[in-house]
N, C-alpha and C positions, 0 to 999 in steps of 0.2 A: 586550307590547312590551318590558317591563322584562326579561323572561327572555332576549330576544335580545341585549340589551346585555352580558349576562354571558358569552356564548359567545366573543367575541373576547378578553375579559379572561382567561378560563379557558385559552384556547388559548395566549395569550402567557405565562401563568404555567407552563404545562406544557412548552412548547417552548423557552422562553428559556434555561433551564439547559443544554439540549442544544447550543445554538448557542454558548454561552460557553465555548469550549475555551481552554486555555492557549496563548498565542502561540508558545511554544517547543516545543510538543508534536511538531511535525514534525521538529525537530532531535533530539529524544529518539529518535524512530523511526529516524532516519538513523543515529545513534550505535549503537543496538542492532543494526541491520542490518549495519553495518561490523564490529562486534564478532563477529557470527556468521560473516561471510565470512572473517575472519582465522583461524578455527579450522583445524587441520591437515587434517581430513578434507575440507574444502571446498577449501582452497588446493591440495592434492595432486591433486584431481580434474580439473584443467584444464577447468573449466566455463567456458562463454562466457555472459556476462550480457547481451550486446547481441543481441537477437533478429534484427535485420536482418543483422548481421555473421555470425551463426551460420547464418542461412538462405542467405546468399550462399556461404559456405564449403561447406555441405552440397550446394548445387547444383553448385558447381565440382568437388567430389569425387564426385558421384553417390551421396550418402549420404542417409539419412533423418534427421530430427530427433527427439530425445527432449526434449520440452519440459515444463516445470512452471511454471504460473502461480499466483501467490498474491498476496493483498493484505494480508499480515500486518502491514505497516508503513504502510499507507495508511488513514487513518480514513474 
């Protein structure tokens, strides 16, 4: 029975640090994302970042979509 009491404690000690992220981490991700979008090769490409708007435009023009999905800035 004593061994079973250690399981929740061990789990809390292992998982706790993973849950304790910096509160401003999302802001750091956003800043890094905006910095990369400002680069010349991205801004000159006329990329659409709104999926729904791109989909509607492609449908109106009878074109296909080239999409790239990433979660680089989302923990």
